[in-house]
mmCIF file of the N, C-alpha and C atoms, coordinates in Angstrom:
data_MODEL
# 
_entry.id   MODEL 
# 
loop_
_atom_site.group_PDB 
_atom_site.id 
_atom_site.type_symbol 
_atom_site.label_atom_id 
_atom_site.label_alt_id 
_atom_site.label_comp_id 
_atom_site.label_asym_id 
_atom_site.label_entity_id 
_atom_site.label_seq_id 
_atom_site.pdbx_PDB_ins_code 
_atom_site.Cartn_x 
_atom_site.Cartn_y 
_atom_site.Cartn_z 
_atom_site.occupancy 
_atom_site.B_iso_or_equiv 
_atom_site.pdbx_formal_charge 
_atom_site.auth_seq_id 
_atom_site.auth_comp_id 
_atom_site.auth_asym_id 
_atom_site.auth_atom_id 
_atom_site.pdbx_PDB_model_num 
ATOM 1   N N  . MET A 1 1  ? 3.065   -1.755  -2.674  1.00 0.00 ? 1  MET A N  1 
ATOM 2   C CA . MET A 1 1  ? 1.630   -1.692  -2.890  1.00 0.00 ? 1  MET A CA 1 
ATOM 3   C C  . MET A 1 1  ? 1.331   -0.688  -3.989  1.00 0.00 ? 1  MET A C  1 
ATOM 4   N N  . GLU A 1 2  ? 0.343   -1.009  -4.791  1.00 0.00 ? 2  GLU A N  1 
ATOM 5   C CA . GLU A 1 2  ? -0.082  -0.106  -5.846  1.00 0.00 ? 2  GLU A CA 1 
ATOM 6   C C  . GLU A 1 2  ? -1.289  0.689   -5.388  1.00 0.00 ? 2  GLU A C  1 
ATOM 7   N N  . THR A 1 3  ? -1.302  1.964   -5.692  1.00 0.00 ? 3  THR A N  1 
ATOM 8   C CA . THR A 1 3  ? -2.420  2.811   -5.288  1.00 0.00 ? 3  THR A CA 1 
ATOM 9   C C  . THR A 1 3  ? -3.321  3.173   -6.457  1.00 0.00 ? 3  THR A C  1 
ATOM 10  N N  . GLN A 1 4  ? -2.941  2.857   -7.673  1.00 0.00 ? 4  GLN A N  1 
ATOM 11  C CA . GLN A 1 4  ? -3.774  3.161   -8.840  1.00 0.00 ? 4  GLN A CA 1 
ATOM 12  C C  . GLN A 1 4  ? -4.748  2.017   -9.109  1.00 0.00 ? 4  GLN A C  1 
ATOM 13  N N  . THR A 1 5  ? -5.510  1.646   -8.100  1.00 0.00 ? 5  THR A N  1 
ATOM 14  C CA . THR A 1 5  ? -6.493  0.585   -8.207  1.00 0.00 ? 5  THR A CA 1 
ATOM 15  C C  . THR A 1 5  ? -7.803  1.061   -7.593  1.00 0.00 ? 5  THR A C  1 
ATOM 16  N N  . TYR A 1 6  ? -8.898  0.431   -7.971  1.00 0.00 ? 6  TYR A N  1 
ATOM 17  C CA . TYR A 1 6  ? -10.173 0.742   -7.336  1.00 0.00 ? 6  TYR A CA 1 
ATOM 18  C C  . TYR A 1 6  ? -11.064 -0.487  -7.360  1.00 0.00 ? 6  TYR A C  1 
ATOM 19  N N  . LEU A 1 7  ? -12.080 -0.476  -6.546  1.00 0.00 ? 7  LEU A N  1 
ATOM 20  C CA . LEU A 1 7  ? -12.985 -1.592  -6.355  1.00 0.00 ? 7  LEU A CA 1 
ATOM 21  C C  . LEU A 1 7  ? -14.307 -1.289  -7.035  1.00 0.00 ? 7  LEU A C  1 
ATOM 22  N N  . VAL A 1 8  ? -14.831 -2.255  -7.823  1.00 0.00 ? 8  VAL A N  1 
ATOM 23  C CA . VAL A 1 8  ? -16.123 -2.070  -8.479  1.00 0.00 ? 8  VAL A CA 1 
ATOM 24  C C  . VAL A 1 8  ? -17.025 -3.255  -8.173  1.00 0.00 ? 8  VAL A C  1 
ATOM 25  N N  . ASP A 1 9  ? -18.324 -2.985  -8.102  1.00 0.00 ? 9  ASP A N  1 
ATOM 26  C CA . ASP A 1 9  ? -19.340 -4.018  -7.911  1.00 0.00 ? 9  ASP A CA 1 
ATOM 27  C C  . ASP A 1 9  ? -19.959 -4.286  -9.279  1.00 0.00 ? 9  ASP A C  1 
ATOM 28  N N  . GLN A 1 10 ? -19.911 -5.535  -9.726  1.00 0.00 ? 10 GLN A N  1 
ATOM 29  C CA . GLN A 1 10 ? -20.423 -5.878  -11.046 1.00 0.00 ? 10 GLN A CA 1 
ATOM 30  C C  . GLN A 1 10 ? -21.950 -5.932  -11.083 1.00 0.00 ? 10 GLN A C  1 
ATOM 31  N N  . ALA A 1 11 ? -22.619 -5.772  -9.942  1.00 0.00 ? 11 ALA A N  1 
ATOM 32  C CA . ALA A 1 11 ? -24.073 -5.672  -9.831  1.00 0.00 ? 11 ALA A CA 1 
ATOM 33  C C  . ALA A 1 11 ? -24.806 -6.843  -10.479 1.00 0.00 ? 11 ALA A C  1 
ATOM 34  N N  . LEU A 1 12 ? -24.323 -8.023  -10.230 1.00 0.00 ? 12 LEU A N  1 
ATOM 35  C CA . LEU A 1 12 ? -24.999 -9.227  -10.687 1.00 0.00 ? 12 LEU A CA 1 
ATOM 36  C C  . LEU A 1 12 ? -25.893 -9.726  -9.561  1.00 0.00 ? 12 LEU A C  1 
ATOM 37  N N  . GLN A 1 13 ? -26.650 -10.799 -9.806  1.00 0.00 ? 13 GLN A N  1 
ATOM 38  C CA . GLN A 1 13 ? -27.532 -11.319 -8.758  1.00 0.00 ? 13 GLN A CA 1 
ATOM 39  C C  . GLN A 1 13 ? -26.753 -11.650 -7.503  1.00 0.00 ? 13 GLN A C  1 
ATOM 40  N N  . ILE A 1 14 ? -25.646 -12.346 -7.651  1.00 0.00 ? 14 ILE A N  1 
ATOM 41  C CA . ILE A 1 14 ? -24.715 -12.553 -6.541  1.00 0.00 ? 14 ILE A CA 1 
ATOM 42  C C  . ILE A 1 14 ? -23.554 -11.622 -6.844  1.00 0.00 ? 14 ILE A C  1 
ATOM 43  N N  . SER A 1 15 ? -23.424 -10.556 -6.090  1.00 0.00 ? 15 SER A N  1 
ATOM 44  C CA . SER A 1 15 ? -22.449 -9.527  -6.422  1.00 0.00 ? 15 SER A CA 1 
ATOM 45  C C  . SER A 1 15 ? -21.028 -10.056 -6.452  1.00 0.00 ? 15 SER A C  1 
ATOM 46  N N  . ASP A 1 16 ? -20.354 -9.825  -7.556  1.00 0.00 ? 16 ASP A N  1 
ATOM 47  C CA . ASP A 1 16 ? -18.942 -10.137 -7.701  1.00 0.00 ? 16 ASP A CA 1 
ATOM 48  C C  . ASP A 1 16 ? -18.179 -8.824  -7.665  1.00 0.00 ? 16 ASP A C  1 
ATOM 49  N N  . LEU A 1 17 ? -17.244 -8.713  -6.738  1.00 0.00 ? 17 LEU A N  1 
ATOM 50  C CA . LEU A 1 17 ? -16.421 -7.516  -6.666  1.00 0.00 ? 17 LEU A CA 1 
ATOM 51  C C  . LEU A 1 17 ? -15.168 -7.713  -7.502  1.00 0.00 ? 17 LEU A C  1 
ATOM 52  N N  . HIS A 1 18 ? -14.733 -6.657  -8.147  1.00 0.00 ? 18 HIS A N  1 
ATOM 53  C CA . HIS A 1 18 ? -13.545 -6.705  -8.981  1.00 0.00 ? 18 HIS A CA 1 
ATOM 54  C C  . HIS A 1 18 ? -12.627 -5.549  -8.616  1.00 0.00 ? 18 HIS A C  1 
ATOM 55  N N  . ILE A 1 19 ? -11.333 -5.797  -8.736  1.00 0.00 ? 19 ILE A N  1 
ATOM 56  C CA . ILE A 1 19 ? -10.318 -4.758  -8.577  1.00 0.00 ? 19 ILE A CA 1 
ATOM 57  C C  . ILE A 1 19 ? -9.868  -4.354  -9.968  1.00 0.00 ? 19 ILE A C  1 
ATOM 58  N N  . ILE A 1 20 ? -9.822  -3.062  -10.222 1.00 0.00 ? 20 ILE A N  1 
ATOM 59  C CA . ILE A 1 20 ? -9.354  -2.538  -11.496 1.00 0.00 ? 20 ILE A CA 1 
ATOM 60  C C  . ILE A 1 20 ? -8.019  -1.853  -11.262 1.00 0.00 ? 20 ILE A C  1 
ATOM 61  N N  . ARG A 1 21 ? -7.003  -2.266  -12.031 1.00 0.00 ? 21 ARG A N  1 
ATOM 62  C CA . ARG A 1 21 ? -5.677  -1.637  -11.937 1.00 0.00 ? 21 ARG A CA 1 
ATOM 63  C C  . ARG A 1 21 ? -5.479  -0.735  -13.139 1.00 0.00 ? 21 ARG A C  1 
ATOM 64  N N  . LYS A 1 22 ? -5.139  0.528   -12.878 1.00 0.00 ? 22 LYS A N  1 
ATOM 65  C CA . LYS A 1 22 ? -4.815  1.459   -13.961 1.00 0.00 ? 22 LYS A CA 1 
ATOM 66  C C  . LYS A 1 22 ? -3.343  1.261   -14.309 1.00 0.00 ? 22 LYS A C  1 
ATOM 67  N N  . ASN A 1 23 ? -3.080  0.863   -15.545 1.00 0.00 ? 23 ASN A N  1 
ATOM 68  C CA . ASN A 1 23 ? -1.709  0.614   -15.991 1.00 0.00 ? 23 ASN A CA 1 
ATOM 69  C C  . ASN A 1 23 ? -1.047  1.894   -16.476 1.00 0.00 ? 23 ASN A C  1 
ATOM 70  N N  . LYS A 1 24 ? 0.277   1.875   -16.546 1.00 0.00 ? 24 LYS A N  1 
ATOM 71  C CA . LYS A 1 24 ? 1.029   3.057   -16.970 1.00 0.00 ? 24 LYS A CA 1 
ATOM 72  C C  . LYS A 1 24 ? 0.715   3.467   -18.394 1.00 0.00 ? 24 LYS A C  1 
ATOM 73  N N  . ASP A 1 25 ? 0.287   2.517   -19.241 1.00 0.00 ? 25 ASP A N  1 
ATOM 74  C CA . ASP A 1 25 ? -0.045  2.835   -20.634 1.00 0.00 ? 25 ASP A CA 1 
ATOM 75  C C  . ASP A 1 25 ? -1.516  3.225   -20.796 1.00 0.00 ? 25 ASP A C  1 
ATOM 76  N N  . TYR A 1 26 ? -2.158  3.620   -19.694 1.00 0.00 ? 26 TYR A N  1 
ATOM 77  C CA . TYR A 1 26 ? -3.538  4.109   -19.654 1.00 0.00 ? 26 TYR A CA 1 
ATOM 78  C C  . TYR A 1 26 ? -4.578  3.031   -19.979 1.00 0.00 ? 26 TYR A C  1 
ATOM 79  N N  . THR A 1 27 ? -4.190  1.767   -19.901 1.00 0.00 ? 27 THR A N  1 
ATOM 80  C CA . THR A 1 27 ? -5.159  0.688   -20.016 1.00 0.00 ? 27 THR A CA 1 
ATOM 81  C C  . THR A 1 27 ? -5.546  0.249   -18.611 1.00 0.00 ? 27 THR A C  1 
ATOM 82  N N  . LYS A 1 28 ? -6.530  -0.616  -18.523 1.00 0.00 ? 28 LYS A N  1 
ATOM 83  C CA . LYS A 1 28 ? -6.970  -1.104  -17.218 1.00 0.00 ? 28 LYS A CA 1 
ATOM 84  C C  . LYS A 1 28 ? -6.973  -2.626  -17.238 1.00 0.00 ? 28 LYS A C  1 
ATOM 85  N N  . THR A 1 29 ? -6.635  -3.228  -16.104 1.00 0.00 ? 29 THR A N  1 
ATOM 86  C CA . THR A 1 29 ? -6.683  -4.675  -15.937 1.00 0.00 ? 29 THR A CA 1 
ATOM 87  C C  . THR A 1 29 ? -7.697  -4.976  -14.845 1.00 0.00 ? 29 THR A C  1 
ATOM 88  N N  . ASP A 1 30 ? -8.568  -5.932  -15.115 1.00 0.00 ? 30 ASP A N  1 
ATOM 89  C CA . ASP A 1 30 ? -9.661  -6.290  -14.216 1.00 0.00 ? 30 ASP A CA 1 
ATOM 90  C C  . ASP A 1 30 ? -9.342  -7.625  -13.543 1.00 0.00 ? 30 ASP A C  1 
ATOM 91  N N  . TYR A 1 31 ? -9.429  -7.674  -12.208 1.00 0.00 ? 31 TYR A N  1 
ATOM 92  C CA . TYR A 1 31 ? -9.189  -8.894  -11.442 1.00 0.00 ? 31 TYR A CA 1 
ATOM 93  C C  . TYR A 1 31 ? -10.382 -9.168  -10.538 1.00 0.00 ? 31 TYR A C  1 
ATOM 94  N N  . PRO A 1 32 ? -10.916 -10.391 -10.538 1.00 0.00 ? 32 PRO A N  1 
ATOM 95  C CA . PRO A 1 32 ? -11.954 -10.723 -9.554  1.00 0.00 ? 32 PRO A CA 1 
ATOM 96  C C  . PRO A 1 32 ? -11.350 -10.679 -8.143  1.00 0.00 ? 32 PRO A C  1 
ATOM 97  N N  . LEU A 1 33 ? -12.086 -10.121 -7.214  1.00 0.00 ? 33 LEU A N  1 
ATOM 98  C CA . LEU A 1 33 ? -11.642 -10.053 -5.828  1.00 0.00 ? 33 LEU A CA 1 
ATOM 99  C C  . LEU A 1 33 ? -11.966 -11.377 -5.152  1.00 0.00 ? 33 LEU A C  1 
ATOM 100 N N  . LEU A 1 34 ? -10.950 -12.029 -4.606  1.00 0.00 ? 34 LEU A N  1 
ATOM 101 C CA . LEU A 1 34 ? -11.106 -13.306 -3.926  1.00 0.00 ? 34 LEU A CA 1 
ATOM 102 C C  . LEU A 1 34 ? -10.923 -13.098 -2.425  1.00 0.00 ? 34 LEU A C  1 
ATOM 103 N N  . ALA A 1 35 ? -11.373 -14.057 -1.640  1.00 0.00 ? 35 ALA A N  1 
ATOM 104 C CA . ALA A 1 35 ? -11.234 -13.952 -0.192  1.00 0.00 ? 35 ALA A CA 1 
ATOM 105 C C  . ALA A 1 35 ? -10.761 -15.280 0.374   1.00 0.00 ? 35 ALA A C  1 
ATOM 106 N N  . ALA A 1 36 ? -9.945  -15.203 1.417   1.00 0.00 ? 36 ALA A N  1 
ATOM 107 C CA . ALA A 1 36 ? -9.491  -16.385 2.154   1.00 0.00 ? 36 ALA A CA 1 
ATOM 108 C C  . ALA A 1 36 ? -10.013 -16.253 3.582   1.00 0.00 ? 36 ALA A C  1 
ATOM 109 N N  . LEU A 1 37 ? -10.469 -17.365 4.135   1.00 0.00 ? 37 LEU A N  1 
ATOM 110 C CA . LEU A 1 37 ? -11.043 -17.378 5.477   1.00 0.00 ? 37 LEU A CA 1 
ATOM 111 C C  . LEU A 1 37 ? -10.323 -18.424 6.316   1.00 0.00 ? 37 LEU A C  1 
ATOM 112 N N  . CYS A 1 38 ? -9.867  -18.044 7.505   1.00 0.00 ? 38 CYS A N  1 
ATOM 113 C CA . CYS A 1 38 ? -9.295  -18.996 8.450   1.00 0.00 ? 38 CYS A CA 1 
ATOM 114 C C  . CYS A 1 38 ? -10.445 -19.628 9.228   1.00 0.00 ? 38 CYS A C  1 
ATOM 115 N N  . PRO A 1 39 ? -10.630 -20.946 9.108   1.00 0.00 ? 39 PRO A N  1 
ATOM 116 C CA . PRO A 1 39 ? -11.755 -21.589 9.787   1.00 0.00 ? 39 PRO A CA 1 
ATOM 117 C C  . PRO A 1 39 ? -11.581 -21.671 11.306  1.00 0.00 ? 39 PRO A C  1 
ATOM 118 N N  . LYS A 1 40 ? -10.376 -21.416 11.796  1.00 0.00 ? 40 LYS A N  1 
ATOM 119 C CA . LYS A 1 40 ? -10.142 -21.488 13.245  1.00 0.00 ? 40 LYS A CA 1 
ATOM 120 C C  . LYS A 1 40 ? -10.422 -20.174 13.950  1.00 0.00 ? 40 LYS A C  1 
ATOM 121 N N  . CYS A 1 41 ? -9.956  -19.055 13.362  1.00 0.00 ? 41 CYS A N  1 
ATOM 122 C CA . CYS A 1 41 ? -10.106 -17.773 14.065  1.00 0.00 ? 41 CYS A CA 1 
ATOM 123 C C  . CYS A 1 41 ? -11.069 -16.813 13.369  1.00 0.00 ? 41 CYS A C  1 
ATOM 124 N N  . GLY A 1 42 ? -11.453 -17.106 12.118  1.00 0.00 ? 42 GLY A N  1 
ATOM 125 C CA . GLY A 1 42 ? -12.382 -16.240 11.410  1.00 0.00 ? 42 GLY A CA 1 
ATOM 126 C C  . GLY A 1 42 ? -11.727 -15.085 10.682  1.00 0.00 ? 42 GLY A C  1 
ATOM 127 N N  . HIS A 1 43 ? -10.384 -15.010 10.675  1.00 0.00 ? 43 HIS A N  1 
ATOM 128 C CA . HIS A 1 43 ? -9.683  -13.935 9.969   1.00 0.00 ? 43 HIS A CA 1 
ATOM 129 C C  . HIS A 1 43 ? -9.970  -14.052 8.472   1.00 0.00 ? 43 HIS A C  1 
ATOM 130 N N  . ILE A 1 44 ? -10.254 -12.910 7.833   1.00 0.00 ? 44 ILE A N  1 
ATOM 131 C CA . ILE A 1 44 ? -10.530 -12.865 6.403   1.00 0.00 ? 44 ILE A CA 1 
ATOM 132 C C  . ILE A 1 44 ? -9.504  -11.956 5.731   1.00 0.00 ? 44 ILE A C  1 
ATOM 133 N N  . GLU A 1 45 ? -8.985  -12.392 4.578   1.00 0.00 ? 45 GLU A N  1 
ATOM 134 C CA . GLU A 1 45 ? -8.097  -11.562 3.754   1.00 0.00 ? 45 GLU A CA 1 
ATOM 135 C C  . GLU A 1 45 ? -8.624  -11.552 2.334   1.00 0.00 ? 45 GLU A C  1 
ATOM 136 N N  . PHE A 1 46 ? -8.590  -10.387 1.705   1.00 0.00 ? 46 PHE A N  1 
ATOM 137 C CA . PHE A 1 46 ? -8.939  -10.264 0.303   1.00 0.00 ? 46 PHE A CA 1 
ATOM 138 C C  . PHE A 1 46 ? -7.669  -10.330 -0.535  1.00 0.00 ? 46 PHE A C  1 
ATOM 139 N N  . PHE A 1 47 ? -7.768  -10.908 -1.745  1.00 0.00 ? 47 PHE A N  1 
ATOM 140 C CA . PHE A 1 47 ? -6.608  -10.984 -2.633  1.00 0.00 ? 47 PHE A CA 1 
ATOM 141 C C  . PHE A 1 47 ? -7.074  -11.160 -4.070  1.00 0.00 ? 47 PHE A C  1 
ATOM 142 N N  . VAL A 1 48 ? -6.163  -10.949 -5.025  1.00 0.00 ? 48 VAL A N  1 
ATOM 143 C CA . VAL A 1 48 ? -6.405  -11.243 -6.431  1.00 0.00 ? 48 VAL A CA 1 
ATOM 144 C C  . VAL A 1 48 ? -5.374  -12.262 -6.875  1.00 0.00 ? 48 VAL A C  1 
ATOM 145 N N  . ASP A 1 49 ? -5.735  -13.088 -7.845  1.00 0.00 ? 49 ASP A N  1 
ATOM 146 C CA . ASP A 1 49 ? -4.856  -14.127 -8.356  1.00 0.00 ? 49 ASP A CA 1 
ATOM 147 C C  . ASP A 1 49 ? -4.027  -13.543 -9.504  1.00 0.00 ? 49 ASP A C  1 
ATOM 148 N N  . LEU A 1 50 ? -2.731  -13.362 -9.289  1.00 0.00 ? 50 LEU A N  1 
ATOM 149 C CA . LEU A 1 50 ? -1.851  -12.774 -10.283 1.00 0.00 ? 50 LEU A CA 1 
ATOM 150 C C  . LEU A 1 50 ? -0.993  -13.808 -10.993 1.00 0.00 ? 50 LEU A C  1 
ATOM 151 N N  . LYS A 1 51 ? -1.242  -15.099 -10.797 1.00 0.00 ? 51 LYS A N  1 
ATOM 152 C CA . LYS A 1 51 ? -0.355  -16.129 -11.349 1.00 0.00 ? 51 LYS A CA 1 
ATOM 153 C C  . LYS A 1 51 ? -0.344  -16.158 -12.872 1.00 0.00 ? 51 LYS A C  1 
ATOM 154 N N  . ASP A 1 52 ? -1.406  -15.700 -13.536 1.00 0.00 ? 52 ASP A N  1 
ATOM 155 C CA . ASP A 1 52 ? -1.440  -15.678 -14.992 1.00 0.00 ? 52 ASP A CA 1 
ATOM 156 C C  . ASP A 1 52 ? -0.907  -14.388 -15.586 1.00 0.00 ? 52 ASP A C  1 
ATOM 157 N N  . GLU A 1 53 ? -0.528  -13.435 -14.737 1.00 0.00 ? 53 GLU A N  1 
ATOM 158 C CA . GLU A 1 53 ? -0.045  -12.152 -15.245 1.00 0.00 ? 53 GLU A CA 1 
ATOM 159 C C  . GLU A 1 53 ? 1.349   -12.277 -15.822 1.00 0.00 ? 53 GLU A C  1 
ATOM 160 N N  . LYS A 1 54 ? 1.580   -11.569 -16.908 1.00 0.00 ? 54 LYS A N  1 
ATOM 161 C CA . LYS A 1 54 ? 2.894   -11.630 -17.581 1.00 0.00 ? 54 LYS A CA 1 
ATOM 162 C C  . LYS A 1 54 ? 3.780   -10.501 -17.160 1.00 0.00 ? 54 LYS A C  1 
# 
């Protein structure tokens, strides 16, 4: 797990939350925060889509 991350609210009409990762080269990478919901039990998990990351 990475600890150099933080959560920001983009303050739009429908709030979009984003995770910001602080990189070792002092740059930042922004990821939209996504959520998965189990329709049977109601369990929710937050995640970011890293499939396009190099």
